[in-house]
N, C-alpha and C positions, 0 to 999 in steps of 0.2 A: 385237623382240625387243629393243631397245635402249631402246624405251618401255617396256616392262613392267619392266626390270632398274631405269630411273631412274626410275620412279615408286612402285617398291617403297621405293627407297634413300632417296625423299623424306618416304614415309608413316613408315617405320622411327626416323627423326631426327626428325620432329615429335614422333611418341608419345614419344621418349625424352627431347627437353624438358618434355613436358606434365606425363610421370607418370615423373620420375627415379627417385622411390622404388621403381618396380616394376621398375626395370632391373638384370640381373644378367649378367656376363659371366664366361668362364673356358676353360682350356683342353680339348681333348678328342683322343683317339686311339684308333684301334683296327684291327681285320682287313678287309680286303676279300677278298670271292671273286669275280674279276672275268671277264668271258667277252666276244666279239665274237657278235653275233647278226644276222640277216639272210641272204646268201650267201655262209655261210661255212661249209665244209663240217667236222665231224669236231672244233668247238672244244670244248676242256672248262676250267672253270672254272681260274683262275691265279690264286696266293694272294699277297696283299701289305697293304702297310698306308696308313692314312690319319693325318695329323696336323696339328694346325693351333688356332684357336678359335673359339667360339661367343658370340653376345651375343642376349641375350631379353629383347623388354620385352612385359610384361603388359597388354592392355587395360581387362580385368577378373579376376576370381578364376578365370575356365575359358577365357577364350583368350587367345592372345598371339601375337606375331611372332618367329621366331630367324631369325638372318643368322650366315653361316659363310663360315670362310675357310679351305679345306683344301689340304692337299699330299695327293694319292691316285695311287697306284701302279695302274695298271690291265693289261688288255691281256688276251690268252688264252695257251692252251699247248696242244698236241696232240704225243700219242705214240704212234708207230706202230712194227710189227714188220711185215719183209718175207721171205718164203724161197722160194730159188729152188733149182733143180737142175738142173746141168748136163753131161756128163762124168764122171760121180762123184762132181761136189763140188758140196756144198750149199752155199748163201751164205744168211747170214742178217744182213739192214741193220734196226739199233734204232736212231729219230730220236727225240729229243726236241726239238720247236720250239716256242718262247716268242717272243711279240710282246709288248713290255714297252713300255709306255705311260706317261709321268709327267704329269699335269693338276694345274694350280692350277685349284679347283673353288669357285664360289660360289653356294651352295645361298640360297635365302631360304624358310624354311619356316613358315607357318601353322600353329599349334598349337591342339590342345582338350584342356583337361584333364578327365579322364572322372569319376575318383574316386581319392582319396588318392594323388595325384601319378602314377599312370597318365596317360599321355597319347595321342593321336594325330596324324597330321602330315602335310603336303602340301606342296608348293610346288615353282617351277621351280629351276633348274640350269643356270647358263654355265661351261663348263670351257674353260682356255685350256692347249691343248697345250705342253709344254716342252722333252719330251725322247721320241723314239719310235724302237725298236732292234729288230730280228730276230734271233734268236738262235736256233742247232741244236748241238747236240751228238749226235753220232752213235757208232755203235761196227758195223764191219762183223765175219765172220768166216766164215772157211771152214773147212770139214769132209770130209777125204776125198781123193783123189786122191794118197795118199803123205803128205801133210804138211797141217798144220792151222797157218792164219794168222789173226791177229785185227790189226785197226787201230781206231783211236780217234780223236776230232778234234773239234774246236769251233769255230764264225766268228760272229761278231756283224757288222751293220754296219748304217746308219742307214737309216731309211726315214720321214723328217722330209717330205718331198718328196710322198710317197704320202698324204700324210693332210692334212685339212682343219687350221689353226691354232685352231678354235674348234668347242667341242660344245654341244650344247643338249639337256636332258633334264627328265625330271619326277621328282619325289622321291615314296615313300611309307612311313611309317613307323609305328612304336609306339616309345612311349618310359615310363620311370619317372625319375622326380624325389625324393629322399629329402630332408626336411627342413635336411639339413644340407649341402648342395648337390651333393653326390654324384647323377650321373644316368648312366643307361644307355639305349641306344636300339639299335633294330633296322631298317634302311633298305635300300629296295631301289630303287634307279637306274635309269628306263627311257630308254634313248638316243633321241631323236625326229630326230636327225639322221642323213644319211648322210655317216660321216666318211672316205670313199672320195674321193680327189680324183686318180685318175689319170683315163686317157680312157676307162676303160671302166666311171665310174661307176655311168653310167644300168644298166646291166646288171646290175653287181655291187655290191649295196648291201652296208654293214658300219655295224654301230651297238653302243655300248657297251651292255652289261650288268653292273650293279655290285651285289651284297649287302654291306650294311657293318652290322658289328656294333662298336660304340664306347660307350665308357666316358667319364665327362667329369665336370668339377668347376663348379659356378657359385659365384663371390663376391657 
């Protein structure tokens, strides 16, 4: 993995110095729909954002390379409701659990422009975990037995020690770049690593999966 990233960085810098007139850069940001795949039950999409910058170097009119540095909010969530009855009392437990992961991601994308600014892209990505928290918001209600009762609360705790500090994935995407430099992209990141760093990591595998919609501007 390190050799791949090093080779990509050298290639990027080399083409930048040779074809400086084809070099462009600028900010980008957008929406994340993130989840956790693998041996994860009932994981739902969690909404987040990504923000950072991108630099593109074109080899010719059709092919180019784009490297990015992004802050990305990822993870997953799970909402569920449980109801049980005993002694004439009905208990309802509602929970909204979230795993909130923050990464610094470095994708290196190979791009091919099909026609009129439309392009397809693919390439590897390395991510560095900078924050990992689990949060639960809950509400409990009791109905019957002569009185009704409601209780709600929340708790949050760090789970950094349960996850690997580095992630590796592969991106596939589509994009459109206007002559003005304004550009739009839709990308899916496929997590290739088991990020679970607990004793049960061999039996319980967990990987990132993120759908990204972006808007950016190239100078």
